[in-house]
N, C-alpha and C positions, 0 to 999 in steps of 0.2 A: 607450562602447566597444561595438563590434559583437561578438557572442558568437563564440567559437571552438569551442563545444560546446553541445549541447542535451541536458539530462538529463531522462529521462522516468520518472514514476512508473508502476506497473503497473496496479493496480486503479483504475478511474475515468479512466485516461488511455490505456493500451494495451489494456486489457480492461475489460469492464463494471465499474461501480462496485461494490466489495465492500459498501459501506454499503447500497445498494439491494438487492443480492443477499441480504444478511443480513436485511433486513426481509422480503423474500419468503420466505426460509427460515423465519423465525419464524412467519409466517402459515401456512405449510405444516404446521408442527408445532404450531400453535395455542398458541404461547408469547406471553404478554402482552407488548406492546411496552415497557411500563414496567419489565419485568423485565430488559430488555437492558442498561440502564445499570448495574444492580446486578451483572449477570454479567460485563460487559466492563470496567467502570470508566471513568474519564475518559480519553478517547483521548489528549489532549494532555499528560497528566501525564508528567513526566520519568521515564524508565525507571530512572534511578539512584536514585530515591527509595526510602527504606526501606519505604514503604507502597505501592509500585507494585503495580497490580492483577496477578493471576495471568496475565491475557491478555497483558500486556506481556512477561512472562517466557516465554510461549509464542513470541511474535514474536521474542524475543531468543535462542531456541533452548535455553533453560535448563530448560524444562518441556515434557514431552511433551503432545501434543494429547489423548491418551487420559486423562491425569491431569486436564486442564482440563475435559473433558466429564464426568468423574465428579464433579468439584466442582460443575459446572453442575447436574447432576441433584440433588445434595444441596441446592443453593440453591433450585431450583424445587420440590423435594419438600415444602417448608414450606407451599406454597400450592396446588399442583396436586392434583386428585383422584387417588385411588389407581389408577384405571383410565386415567388420561391417557396418551396415546401417547408423550409426551416423556419419560416415565420409562424408556422402552426405548432411548433415544438411545445410540449408540456413536460413536466417533471417525469411523467410516466414513460416518455419516449427516450429518456436519457439515463441509461444504466448499462455501461459497458460490461458489467459483470453478469448481466442477465443470461447470456449464452455461454459464459465461461465454464470450462470443465476442470475438474481436479487434475493436477499433474501427478500421475501415478508414481513416477520415480521419487518424487519428494514426499508423497504421502507414505510410501513404503519406507523411505529413509527415516521419517519420524517414528514409525513403528519400530524400526531397528534400533534407533537411539534409545527408546524406552526399554526395549528388550535387554539392552546393555546396562540398564539400571540408571541411566541419566534422566534428568528432567527435560521437558520440552515446553516451550512457550510460543506465543504468537504476539507479534508486535506489528500493527498495521495502521496506516493512514487510511481512514475509510469514512463513509458517509452514512448517517443514521438511516436514511431511506433505502440504503442498499444492504440492509442487514441480512437478506436472504442468503448471502454468501456462507453464513454459518451452517446452513442446511446442506451445503455441498461438500463439507469436509468433516471428519470425525472430531469435532471440536472438543467433545467431552474427554478425549484422550489427552488433552494438553493440560499441563499443570497450572498455567496462568495465561490469561489473554488480556492484552492492553490494546484498546481501540481508540484512536485519536478522537473520534466524535463523542466518546464517553468520558474522556479525561480532560478534554480542552486544550491539549497540546499535541503537536504532530512532529514526526521526523522531518528534518534533522535536529530538532531541539534537543539538547543534551539531557534535559530532565526526563524525557520520555524513555530513554534507555535506562536511566537509573531507576525509574519506576518499575519496569518489567523485571529488572534484577532484584529489586526489593520484594516484588511479589513472588519471585522464585526463591527468596531467602538465600541469595548468593551474591558475592561481590562481582563486579563487572569482569574481573580477571578470570573468573571461573565459567564465563559464558561465551559461547560461539554464536554469532549472529549472521543470518543469511538474508540478503536483500538484493533486488535487481537494479537498484539505483545507486550509482557511485557516491553521490552526496550522502546518502544514508549510511553507507558502509564507512565512509571517512569519518562521519560524526560518531559512529559507534566506537571506532578505534580511538578517537580523541578522548573518550571518557573511560577507556581501559578495557573494552571488550575485544576479543578476537573476532574477526569478521571476514566474510567471503562475499565477493560479488557473484551473484547467480546469473549465468549466461544461458543461452538457449541450449548449450551442451549440458543437459542436466546430469547425464551419467558421469561426466568429468567432475561436476560439482559434488555429486554424491561420493565419488571416490576420494576427493580431497577432504571431505568431512570425515570419512572413515579413517583417513591417515592421521587425523588429530587424536584418535582414541588411543 
């Protein structure tokens, strides 16, 4: 079936990858990379789990970013020297999206999808305090937007994919989903969407999307 809608992730698809930005942020603050997994937890763990990492609760809008950063400081405090600059971190210092730029190839692809008469949607795991990403892309051009921090569930929870399809008034089988994380792509396929993993070769991804029309 040819898609009737294309659903875009934000970080890594419409904007620079948050995973790359987070690595750069950690380097800027001299935070050991092996500490990142301890701080953020397993990305693809279900948010409904009783043991879900605090970061997942931030992305679901149930924990404030400032609370998470305070916990981050306590975690890092066990290993960092007393004079380490990361001990002064505040929520204002932690926003990997702050310098992220729109990915022109994908923004143009969204325009092309609309020109072909298809719907477009956004499905993102995001943080309430990072809402300025909405000013960086032409968000008003999308037919539906589902942001994890607004709906209380996050990818790869199956319900969030069904929610964006519902907002687009389409069955999952009529939607093509684009994301840069394999677990999110696999979860989309498991509930009936067509899905593509977005790599750094954005031209190849755009060509693959066009081949679906």
